[in-house]
C-alpha positions in Angstrom: 0.0 0.0 0.0 1.2 3.5 -0.6 0.2 6.9 -2.2 1.9 9.7 -4.0 0.5 13.2 -3.8 1.3 15.9 -6.3 1.8 19.2 -4.4 3.8 22.4 -4.7 6.2 23.7 -2.2 7.9 27.1 -1.8 11.7 27.2 -2.6 13.6 30.4 -3.0 10.3 32.3 -3.3 9.1 30.1 -6.2 6.5 27.4 -6.3 8.1 24.0 -7.2 6.2 20.8 -8.0 6.8 18.1 -5.4 5.6 14.5 -5.1 4.9 13.4 -1.6 5.2 9.7 -0.8 3.0 8.6 2.1 1.6 5.6 3.9 4.0 3.0 2.4 3.2 -0.3 4.1 3.3 -4.0 3.3 1.4 -6.9 5.0 3.7 -9.0 7.0 3.2 -12.1 5.0 4.3 -10.3 1.8 7.3 -8.5 3.1 10.9 -9.0 1.7 9.5 -9.6 -1.8 10.4 -6.2 -3.3 6.8 -5.0 -3.4 7.4 -1.6 -1.8 10.3 -1.1 -4.2 8.0 -1.7 -7.1 5.5 0.8 -5.7 8.3 3.4 -5.3 9.5 2.8 -8.9 5.9 3.3 -10.1 5.7 6.5 -8.2 8.9 7.7 -9.7 7.7 6.9 -13.2 4.5 8.8 -12.4 6.5 11.9 -11.2 8.8 11.8 -14.2 5.8 11.7 -16.6 4.3 14.6 -14.8 7.7 16.4 -14.7 7.7 16.7 -11.0 11.3 17.5 -10.1 11.3 16.9 -6.3 9.9 14.3 -3.9 9.6 14.1 -0.2 8.8 11.5 2.4 8.9 10.8 6.1 10.3 7.6 7.5 12.3 5.8 10.2 13.8 3.3 7.7 15.9 5.8 5.8 18.2 3.1 4.3 15.4 1.5 2.4 14.4 4.7 0.6 18.1 5.7 0.0 18.3 2.7 -2.3 15.8 4.5 -4.6 17.5 7.9 -4.5 16.0 9.7 -1.6 18.5 11.4 0.7 18.1 12.4 4.4 18.1 16.1 5.2 18.0 16.9 8.9 15.2 19.1 10.2 16.6 21.7 12.5 14.5 22.8 15.4 15.0 25.0 18.5 13.6 24.8 21.9 12.7 28.0 23.7 11.1 28.7 27.1 7.7 30.3 27.5 7.9 34.1 27.8 5.7 36.7 29.5 2.1 36.9 28.5 1.2 38.8 25.4 1.3 42.6 25.9 -1.7 44.6 25.1 -3.2 45.1 22.6 -2.5 41.5 21.4 -5.2 38.9 22.0 -5.0 35.2 21.2 -8.3 33.4 20.5 -9.6 30.3 18.7 -9.9 30.2 14.9 -13.4 31.0 13.6 -14.8 30.5 10.1 -14.9 34.2 9.2 -11.1 34.4 10.0 -10.2 32.1 7.1 -9.6 34.7 4.3 -7.2 36.7 6.4 -5.6 33.5 7.7 -5.1 32.1 4.2 -3.4 35.2 3.1 -1.1 35.5 6.1 -0.1 31.8 5.9 0.8 32.0 2.2 2.8 35.2 2.7 4.8 33.5 5.5 5.2 30.2 3.6 6.6 32.1 0.5 9.3 33.6 2.7 10.5 30.1 3.7 12.0 27.1 2.0 9.8 23.9 2.1 6.2 24.7 3.1 3.5 23.4 1.0 1.8 26.0 -1.2 -2.0 25.9 -0.6 -4.9 27.0 -2.8 -8.5 27.6 -1.8 -9.5 23.9 -2.5 -6.6 22.7 -0.3 -7.9 24.9 2.6 -11.4 23.7 2.0 -10.8 20.0 1.6 -7.6 19.2 3.6 -7.2 21.8 6.4 -10.4 21.2 8.4 -9.1 17.7 9.1 -5.5 18.7 9.5 -5.9 21.4 12.2 -5.6 20.5 15.9 -5.4 23.6 18.0 -5.8 26.6 15.6 -5.7 30.2 17.0 -5.5 33.7 15.6 -3.5 36.6 17.1 -5.3 39.9 17.1 -4.0 43.4 17.3 -7.3 45.3 17.9 -9.6 43.8 15.4 -6.9 42.9 12.9 -5.6 39.4 12.6 -1.8 39.6 12.6 -0.9 35.9 13.0 -2.4 32.4 12.7 -1.1 29.5 14.8 -1.7 25.8 15.1 0.1 23.7 17.8 0.4 20.2 19.1 1.1 19.1 22.6 3.7 16.3 23.0 3.0 14.8 26.4 6.0 12.4 26.3 8.5 15.1 25.5 6.6 17.9 27.3 7.0 20.3 24.4 4.4 22.4 22.5 5.2 22.2 18.8 4.1 24.5 16.1 2.1 22.7 13.4 1.2 25.7 11.2 2.1 29.4 11.2 1.3 32.5 9.3 2.0 36.1 10.3 2.9 39.6 9.3 6.3 39.0 10.7 8.3 36.1 12.2 10.6 35.7 15.2 9.4 37.2 18.5 5.8 37.1 17.4 5.6 33.4 17.2 7.4 33.0 20.5 4.9 35.2 22.2 1.9 33.6 20.5 3.0 30.1 21.4 3.7 31.0 25.0 0.2 32.5 25.3 -1.3 29.4 23.6 0.4 27.2 26.2 -1.0 29.2 29.0 -4.5 29.0 27.6 -4.2 25.3 27.2 -3.2 25.1 30.9 0.3 23.6 30.3 3.8 24.6 31.1 6.2 23.5 28.4 9.2 24.2 26.3 8.2 25.5 22.9 9.4 23.6 19.9 9.8 25.4 16.6 11.6 25.0 13.2 14.9 27.0 13.4 13.9 29.1 10.3 11.1 30.7 12.3 13.5 31.8 15.0 16.6 33.2 13.3 19.4 34.0 15.7 18.4 31.4 18.3 21.4 29.0 18.6 20.3 26.6 21.3 19.5 23.8 19.0 16.8 21.5 20.4 17.4 18.6 18.0 18.0 17.5 14.5 15.3 15.1 13.3 16.3 12.6 10.6 12.9 11.5 9.5 12.6 13.7 6.4 14.0 12.6 3.0 14.2 14.4 -0.3 14.7 13.2 -3.8 15.9 15.2 -6.9 14.0 13.7 -9.8 15.2 16.3 -12.3 17.5 19.3 -12.2 16.0 22.6 -10.9 17.1 26.2 -10.8 17.2 27.8 -7.3 18.7 31.2 -6.6 20.5 31.3 -9.9 22.1 27.9 -9.4 21.2 24.7 -11.2 20.6 21.9 -8.6 21.6 18.7 -10.4 23.0 16.4 -7.7 21.8 15.0 -4.3 24.7 16.9 -2.6 23.5 20.2 -4.0 19.9 19.4 -3.0 21.0 18.7 0.6 22.7 22.1 0.7 19.8 23.9 -0.9 17.2 22.6 1.5 19.3 22.5 4.7 17.2 25.0 6.5 13.8 23.9 5.0 10.6 24.1 7.1 7.8 21.6 6.8 4.6 22.2 8.7 3.0 19.1 10.3 -0.5 20.3 9.2 0.6 19.4 5.6 1.7 15.9 6.6 1.0 13.0 4.1 
């Protein structure tokens, strides 16, 4: 079993076609027969026919996918403590249906500033996001929405992780919004964020090795032709993938 999803991601301010590989699994009685490899080969053929230059997947058996050309690119995250409550005039409240037009715009503007986030259209927001969100909130300055936030509480690690984010600016705003979200959820936790959202913070929380990329065809990024796995690893070294887009 497996699926391949054709999506677009932001890289260097451009939208690039990406094939997401998800839910690869084989019944125990049929393992070790090369079936998942055949599925991956079929997925690669599909992406090549569709001229999809990049592919991504999440796994804990990296060596298996490396045989088919995917390479591991560490996801860099930082851990920061909760900070003081939001100063006036900021208010954090739950997401409501009328908020969606402003939230969609803020999230896409933020995603376009980063490398890696999935680019979303109206249909994506309508069909996917209602099932992908967990604890969505909006940050208000007066009556204006200035940020959108979705978080996930990890009880085992005692961290509050960002699942989705969009804002007029990054950095301190997300730190404050996540701190307030933790308070309103009644938890005391470290805050877990992709490093690209907190530039200048050097206390690395961890590097996760569950994300793999594949270069199906050369692409141009920032004036450079990316044509090898080594170049791809360098180009996406600080990429951000929001869990709300998981596949």
